[in-house]
C-alpha positions as CSV (number, residue, x, y, z in Angstrom):
1,M,-1.6,67.5,52.4
2,G,-4.2,70.0,51.2
3,K,-3.2,73.0,49.2
4,N,-4.4,76.6,49.6
5,I,-6.1,77.9,46.4
6,L,-6.9,81.6,46.2
7,M,-9.6,82.5,43.7
8,L,-9.7,86.1,42.5
9,I,-12.4,85.9,39.9
10,G,-16.1,85.8,40.6
11,L,-18.0,82.8,39.1
12,E,-21.4,81.3,39.8
13,D,-21.8,78.4,42.2
14,H,-22.0,75.7,39.6
15,Y,-18.6,76.8,38.2
16,I,-17.1,76.9,41.6
17,D,-18.4,73.4,42.4
18,R,-16.8,72.2,39.2
19,I,-13.5,73.7,40.1
20,K,-13.6,72.4,43.6
21,K,-14.2,68.9,42.4
22,A,-11.0,69.1,40.3
23,A,-9.0,69.8,43.5
24,P,-10.5,67.7,46.4
25,N,-9.0,68.2,49.8
26,C,-7.8,71.6,49.0
27,D,-8.8,74.8,50.8
28,F,-10.4,77.5,48.7
29,I,-10.2,81.2,49.6
30,F,-12.2,83.8,47.7
31,A,-11.3,87.5,47.3
32,K,-11.5,90.3,44.8
33,P,-8.3,91.4,43.1
34,N,-8.7,95.0,44.4
35,A,-9.4,93.8,47.9
36,V,-7.1,90.8,48.3
37,T,-4.6,91.0,51.2
38,Q,-0.9,90.4,51.2
39,E,-1.5,87.6,53.8
40,Q,-4.0,85.8,51.5
41,I,-1.5,85.9,48.6
42,Q,1.4,84.8,50.9
43,A,-0.6,81.8,52.0
44,A,-1.6,80.7,48.5
45,N,-0.1,77.7,46.7
46,V,-2.3,78.3,43.6
47,I,-3.9,81.6,42.5
48,L,-6.8,81.4,40.0
49,G,-7.3,84.9,38.5
50,N,-5.1,88.0,38.2
51,P,-3.4,89.0,41.4
52,P,-1.8,92.5,41.7
53,A,1.7,91.9,40.3
54,E,3.4,94.0,42.9
55,M,2.1,91.7,45.7
56,L,3.8,88.6,44.5
57,Q,7.4,89.2,45.6
58,G,8.4,86.9,48.5
59,C,5.5,84.5,48.0
60,T,7.6,81.4,48.8
61,Q,4.6,79.0,48.9
62,L,3.3,80.0,45.5
63,D,3.6,77.3,42.8
64,L,1.0,78.2,40.1
65,I,-0.9,81.2,38.8
66,C,-3.8,80.6,36.3
67,L,-4.7,84.0,34.8
68,N,-8.2,84.8,33.7
69,S,-6.7,87.0,30.9
70,A,-5.0,86.0,27.7
71,G,-2.5,88.8,28.2
72,A,0.3,88.0,30.7
73,N,2.7,90.9,30.2
74,N,2.5,92.3,33.7
75,Y,3.7,89.0,35.1
76,C,6.5,88.3,32.6
77,E,8.7,91.2,33.7
78,K,11.8,90.3,35.5
79,G,11.5,89.9,39.2
80,V,7.7,89.8,39.3
81,L,7.2,86.1,39.8
82,P,8.9,84.2,42.5
83,K,11.4,81.6,41.2
84,G,9.7,78.4,40.1
85,V,6.2,79.7,39.8
86,L,4.3,78.4,36.7
87,L,2.1,80.8,34.9
88,T,-0.8,79.9,32.6
89,N,-3.2,82.2,30.7
90,A,-6.8,82.1,29.4
91,T,-6.1,81.6,25.7
92,G,-9.3,80.2,24.2
93,A,-11.8,81.8,26.6
94,Y,-12.4,85.0,24.6
95,G,-12.0,84.3,20.9
96,L,-15.8,83.7,20.4
97,M,-16.9,87.1,21.7
98,I,-14.0,89.1,20.4
99,G,-14.2,87.5,16.9
100,E,-17.9,88.6,16.7
101,W,-17.0,92.1,17.9
102,L,-14.5,92.4,15.1
103,V,-17.1,91.3,12.5
104,G,-19.7,93.6,14.0
105,M,-17.4,96.6,14.0
106,L,-16.3,96.0,10.4
107,L,-19.9,95.7,9.2
108,N,-20.7,98.8,11.2
109,I,-18.0,100.8,9.4
110,Y,-18.6,99.3,5.9
111,N,-22.3,100.1,6.1
112,Y,-22.0,103.6,7.7
113,F,-24.4,102.6,10.4
114,P,-23.2,105.3,12.9
115,Q,-23.7,108.1,10.3
116,Y,-27.2,106.7,9.4
117,K,-28.0,106.6,13.1
118,E,-27.2,110.3,13.2
119,H,-29.6,110.9,10.2
120,Q,-32.3,108.9,12.0
121,H,-32.1,111.2,15.0
122,Q,-32.4,114.2,12.7
123,N,-35.4,112.7,10.8
124,R,-33.3,112.7,7.6
125,W,-33.9,110.3,4.7
126,E,-30.6,110.9,2.9
127,R,-28.1,108.5,1.3
128,L,-24.5,109.1,1.9
129,K,-22.4,109.9,-1.2
130,S,-19.8,107.3,-0.2
131,K,-18.2,104.3,-1.9
132,H,-19.9,101.1,-0.8
133,H,-17.6,98.4,0.7
134,T,-18.2,94.7,1.3
135,V,-16.4,92.1,3.3
136,S,-16.8,89.8,0.3
137,G,-13.9,90.4,-2.1
138,S,-11.9,92.3,0.5
139,T,-8.4,91.4,1.7
140,V,-8.3,91.0,5.5
141,L,-4.9,91.0,7.3
142,V,-5.0,89.5,10.8
143,V,-2.0,90.6,12.8
144,G,-1.7,88.0,15.5
145,A,-3.6,84.9,14.1
146,G,-4.0,83.0,17.3
147,D,-7.3,82.2,19.0
148,I,-8.9,85.6,18.7
149,G,-7.5,86.5,15.3
150,G,-8.3,83.0,14.1
151,R,-11.9,83.4,15.1
152,F,-12.2,86.6,13.2
153,A,-10.4,85.2,10.1
154,R,-12.9,82.3,10.1
155,H,-15.8,84.8,10.0
156,A,-14.2,86.9,7.4
157,K,-13.5,83.9,5.2
158,N,-17.1,82.7,5.5
159,L,-18.2,86.2,4.3
160,G,-16.0,85.9,1.2
161,A,-12.8,87.7,2.2
162,Y,-9.3,86.8,1.2
163,T,-7.6,86.2,4.5
164,I,-3.9,86.7,5.4
165,G,-2.5,85.8,8.9
166,L,0.6,87.0,10.5
167,R,2.2,84.9,13.2
168,R,5.2,85.2,15.5
169,S,6.8,81.9,14.7
170,S,4.7,79.3,12.9
171,L,3.8,79.1,9.2
172,K,1.2,76.4,9.7
173,K,-1.7,77.3,7.6
174,P,-5.3,76.5,8.7
175,D,-8.1,76.3,6.2
176,Y,-9.5,79.7,7.2
177,L,-6.3,81.5,6.1
178,D,-5.4,81.9,2.5
179,E,-1.9,83.0,3.3
180,V,0.3,82.8,6.5
181,H,3.4,84.9,7.0
182,L,5.8,85.7,9.8
183,S,5.3,89.1,11.6
184,T,8.5,90.3,9.8
185,S,6.4,90.5,6.6
186,L,4.1,93.2,8.0
187,D,5.4,96.1,6.0
188,E,5.0,94.3,2.6
189,L,1.5,93.1,3.5
190,L,0.0,96.4,4.8
191,P,-0.5,97.9,1.3
192,R,-2.4,94.9,0.2
193,A,-5.0,94.9,3.0
194,D,-8.5,96.4,3.0
195,V,-8.8,95.5,6.6
196,V,-6.0,95.3,9.2
197,A,-7.1,93.6,12.5
198,L,-4.6,93.8,15.4
199,C,-5.1,90.9,17.8
200,L,-1.9,91.2,19.8
201,P,-0.8,90.9,23.4
202,S,1.4,93.6,24.9
203,T,5.1,92.7,24.6
204,G,8.2,94.6,23.7
205,D,7.8,93.4,20.1
206,T,4.2,94.6,19.7
207,Y,4.6,98.0,21.3
208,Q,3.5,100.6,18.7
209,I,3.8,98.1,16.0
210,M,1.5,100.4,14.1
211,N,3.7,103.5,14.1
212,K,3.6,106.5,11.7
213,A,5.6,104.7,9.0
214,R,3.3,101.6,9.0
215,L,0.1,103.7,9.1
216,S,1.4,105.4,6.0
217,L,1.7,102.0,4.3
218,M,-2.1,101.4,4.7
219,R,-4.5,102.0,1.9
220,E,-6.3,105.3,1.9
221,D,-9.7,103.6,2.4
222,A,-8.5,100.8,4.6
223,V,-10.1,99.9,8.0
224,L,-8.0,99.5,11.1
225,L,-9.3,97.4,14.0
226,N,-7.7,96.8,17.4
227,V,-8.8,94.4,20.1
228,G,-5.4,93.3,21.6
229,R,-3.8,96.1,23.5
230,G,-3.9,99.8,22.9
231,T,-0.2,100.1,22.9
232,A,0.0,98.3,19.6
233,I,-0.9,101.6,17.9
234,D,1.1,104.9,18.3
235,T,-1.9,107.0,19.3
236,E,-0.4,110.4,18.2
237,A,0.6,109.0,14.9
238,L,-3.0,107.6,14.4
239,I,-4.5,111.0,15.2
240,E,-2.2,112.7,12.7
241,C,-3.0,110.0,10.1
242,L,-6.7,110.5,10.5
243,Q,-6.5,114.3,10.4
244,T,-5.1,114.0,6.9
245,G,-8.3,112.2,5.8
246,K,-6.7,108.7,5.5
247,L,-8.5,105.5,6.5
248,L,-12.2,104.7,6.0
249,G,-12.6,103.8,9.6
250,V,-11.0,102.8,12.9
251,G,-12.6,100.4,15.4
252,M,-11.0,100.3,18.8
253,D,-11.9,98.3,21.9
254,V,-8.5,99.2,23.5
255,T,-6.6,102.5,23.6
256,D,-3.4,104.0,24.7
257,P,-3.7,105.4,27.3
258,E,-6.6,103.5,28.7
259,P,-9.1,104.8,29.7
260,L,-8.9,107.2,26.8
261,P,-8.7,110.8,28.1
262,A,-11.8,112.9,27.7
263,D,-9.8,115.5,25.7
264,S,-8.5,113.0,23.1
265,P,-9.3,114.1,19.5
266,L,-10.3,110.5,18.8
267,W,-13.6,110.9,20.6
268,Q,-14.8,113.5,18.1
269,M,-13.6,111.9,14.9
270,R,-16.6,110.6,12.9
271,N,-14.8,107.6,11.4
272,V,-13.4,106.4,14.8
273,H,-15.5,104.0,16.7
274,I,-14.6,103.2,20.3
275,T,-15.9,100.7,22.9
276,P,-14.4,100.7,26.5
277,H,-12.6,97.4,26.4
278,T,-15.8,95.3,26.4
279,S,-15.2,93.0,23.4
280,G,-14.1,90.1,25.7
281,S,-15.1,89.7,29.3
282,S,-15.2,87.0,31.9
283,S,-18.8,88.0,32.5
284,F,-19.8,86.3,29.2
285,E,-21.2,82.8,29.9
286,Q,-19.1,81.2,27.2
287,A,-15.9,82.7,28.6
288,K,-16.8,81.5,32.1
289,D,-17.3,77.9,30.8
290,V,-13.9,77.9,29.1
291,L,-12.2,79.5,32.1
292,A,-13.6,76.8,34.4
293,D,-12.3,74.1,32.1
294,I,-8.8,75.7,32.0
295,F,-8.8,76.1,35.8
296,C,-9.9,72.5,36.3
297,Q,-7.4,71.0,33.9
298,N,-4.5,73.0,35.4
299,L,-5.5,72.2,39.0
300,Q,-5.6,68.5,38.1
301,A,-2.2,68.8,36.5
302,Y,-0.9,70.6,39.6
303,L,-2.1,67.6,41.7
304,G,-0.4,65.2,39.4
305,K,-3.2,64.2,36.9
306,G,-2.8,65.2,33.3
307,E,-1.1,68.0,31.4
308,Y,-1.1,71.8,32.0
309,R,-2.9,74.0,29.6
310,N,-1.8,77.4,28.3
311,I,1.6,77.6,29.9
312,V,3.1,81.0,29.3
313,D,6.7,81.4,28.1
314,L,8.0,84.2,30.4
315,S,10.6,85.3,27.8
316,T,8.0,86.1,25.2
317,G,4.7,86.6,27.0
318,Y,3.0,84.2,24.7
319,R,1.5,80.7,25.4
320,K,4.1,78.1,24.8
321,L,3.9,76.1,21.6
322,D,1.6,78.7,20.1
323,D,0.9,77.9,16.5
């Protein structure tokens, strides 16, 4: 008997063809997340993409949701998913792009590119009287050393940095990390770091993990980067910290709240660099290719061929068996 597969992410025809071949004799329905109907969701056995969480209650036919995001927090709250629904995420799809964003932002800050761009527009040939920083010889602390954090750590290591990774549960040490610690060691590691990169999903444990006390532990000329979720940083504490002159720079692709309000002081701070949640997107070709692979593998597993990929542990919000 054919299954109903609801697809809520736009992909080109060649990706669609690939996905359809993984689930022959199934009926595919296509919709946009902001236009999907309750009837379409109720009829689905499998959803590919991120459905509105509030529309999932009472979906008795639903067996599997394959998210197109790495974060799964909205779906892990009690009562959101019908009993027995399997949830997978898109871990592995965005590490390439976000890892490069982190490198680019760090080099941007270390080389004062935004300030020199201002000088360029003012026709000023003038060197800044600032200390020069290099990635080589720096200590980089990656908070959340999974797919995304691991990609950045590889780049930083290749540029000559000493890399430290923080993980939730595993102390397995890959070759691109010089040290690995559990997240409980964050306080003792922050004073050592020249660069702190937050690559965390939104969970109860990661909410405002960088609070006033932890921001105070950072070096005066450290760099703080955030590509996970904006809620990992206490925004008011960060503003207060920056107003004292602390931190060489902050690079943020995510904020709390998001979008960042127009009246936030962060917009006007010269050592703060903000992009509007663009570092990882399913519009990138590499991400689409990985997403298609994940969808295909999980559809085949659903139909009885092979193993599922990226199953989410609903109690933690993380992928199961995440090293």
